Phi, psi and omega in degrees: 000156179273122180227159189234141181233130186255139180214166171281175185299311185301306184286330178296310179294323179294319178296322177295313181299321184265002176055055182204167180226132183289139177272132178275135176277138185300321183277006179241008181288157186280355176258110182294347180269005176303130182059023178226029181277009180269150175289108187261044181292341178264119186298314178304323178293319177303311183297319181295320180290322177299318178296317180295322178299317178298318181295316179296320181297332180288336186244344185225154176222183185234146162249123185247134183225166171238156180278349181214158180246008187270352184280118183293335180292320178296319177300320180293319185278325190241354181231044172053049177055048176075007178265356179262216182211171181230134179254126178261122183243148162270114186249137178302128185305321184285353182273345186224165176214155182283146175276139174261144183245132185222145176271355181236147175289147179290146180263145176235133178282103185294331182298330182254010185230118177265321177217164177302338181291345177280350180292147176291158178300323180296320182287322176300318178298321179299319179296316183292337184247024178241132177228163178298146188303330184289352175272004187302331182300340181288335184048054192277141163243144180221151177230137178266137181230153177279136177279105183262269186260122180282144175282115187297327184289328186243341186076013182253171177246146183223155171245129181285147170302142184201189177293341178265352181213082188259122178287122182243330184219150167230121179250120181271131185301154183299329180257010184281146177262009179294125182272166175302319182296316180298317179294316180300319179295322179292322180292325182070178184296322187287343181244020180292343178280351178295134180292130182245121186233137170260129182268157170215165175280136181296152182275334187238004181211168177271072181210167177253132185226166177292142172278117185275339183273114180295336181293338183268005174227085184290000000 
């Protein structure tokens, strides 16, 4: 499926040049309720889930995507206020799943649960893929990956572009100063077939659309 990932100019161009995508650490995400969407009225349960979240974060990370690139709020929050860019990937369907949005915390039957490890795999997945309803604008899909080899230069983890993560589009933000030449150089010869789009703000709606005039993207 076609999914979109938003970045600022520096990291976006660098990821294109190095053919990779940064993995987000669970304990560094901007939503403090990640993996905490459960009703934690029981203190031992709260403590157990916090410990489990730390353990998962040490071994696993996330690739986060949106189903669309037209939402101006996402550009503002994740692409440096429209000065960054958006990468469109064809992602293997089995590698990702949709996030569910809820206004209520998930309930856990305490009588049958001593620790989070007693939860079924299906319920753990539900917790990992549930966010507060106000995040619905993101239309998020996410994939969990194992943290294997750390990049020594940055201390970060990355996933290489592959047959399961194929770069198909690059959309340059409406306020971005990235030129056609800069993008072309980052893509290199092997990725020149990737669709290159300059974005602009729509004239009649609250959305981001392609800039049709080539003169406005030098």
